[in-house]
C-alpha positions as CSV (number, residue, x, y, z in Angstrom):
1,X,-30.1,38.4,81.8
2,X,-32.8,38.9,79.4
3,X,-31.8,38.3,76.1
4,X,-30.0,35.0,77.3
5,X,-33.4,34.0,79.3
6,X,-35.2,34.3,75.3
7,X,-32.1,32.9,73.7
8,X,-32.4,29.9,75.8
9,X,-36.7,29.7,75.5
10,X,-36.0,29.9,71.9
11,X,-33.1,27.2,71.5
12,X,-35.0,25.0,73.2
13,X,-38.4,25.9,72.0
14,X,-40.9,26.7,74.9
15,X,-40.7,30.8,74.6
16,X,-44.5,32.3,74.8
17,X,-45.3,34.4,71.5
18,X,-45.7,37.1,73.7
19,X,-42.2,37.2,74.6
20,X,-41.6,35.7,71.3
21,X,-43.7,39.4,69.9
22,X,-41.8,41.4,72.3
23,X,-38.4,40.6,71.2
24,X,-39.4,41.3,67.3
25,X,-40.3,44.8,68.5
26,X,-37.8,45.7,70.5
27,X,-34.5,43.7,70.1
28,X,-31.9,43.9,68.1
29,X,-31.9,41.3,65.2
30,X,-27.8,40.6,65.8
31,X,-27.9,40.1,69.2
32,X,-30.4,37.5,68.6
33,X,-28.2,36.2,65.9
34,X,-25.1,36.0,67.9
35,X,-26.6,34.1,71.0
36,X,-28.3,31.5,68.6
37,X,-24.8,30.6,67.3
38,X,-22.8,30.9,70.6
39,X,-25.2,28.4,72.2
40,X,-25.0,26.6,69.0
41,X,-21.7,26.1,69.7
42,X,-21.5,25.8,73.3
43,X,-24.3,22.3,72.1
44,X,-22.3,21.3,70.1
45,X,-18.9,21.5,72.6
46,X,-21.3,20.2,74.7
47,X,-22.1,16.9,73.0
48,X,-18.4,16.4,71.8
49,X,-17.6,16.3,75.8
50,X,-20.2,13.9,76.4
51,X,-19.1,11.4,73.3
52,X,-15.1,12.1,74.2
53,X,-16.0,10.6,77.6
54,X,-18.4,7.4,77.0
55,X,-16.0,7.2,74.9
56,X,-13.3,7.1,77.3
57,X,-15.1,5.2,80.4
58,X,-16.0,2.7,78.1
59,X,-12.0,2.0,77.6
60,X,-12.4,3.0,73.2
């Protein structure tokens, strides 16, 4: 759960420097890379879904 919270905070740019330093000292880099890729994919798919919904609702 801490990995998820840290990755999400870093993704939106609100992670504290204390948490960031804790992550660099105790976390595995590969875990953060995979979580970052997962968050990026979810973000892109959400944007595509919103655009598709808007286009559908406007009749385009």
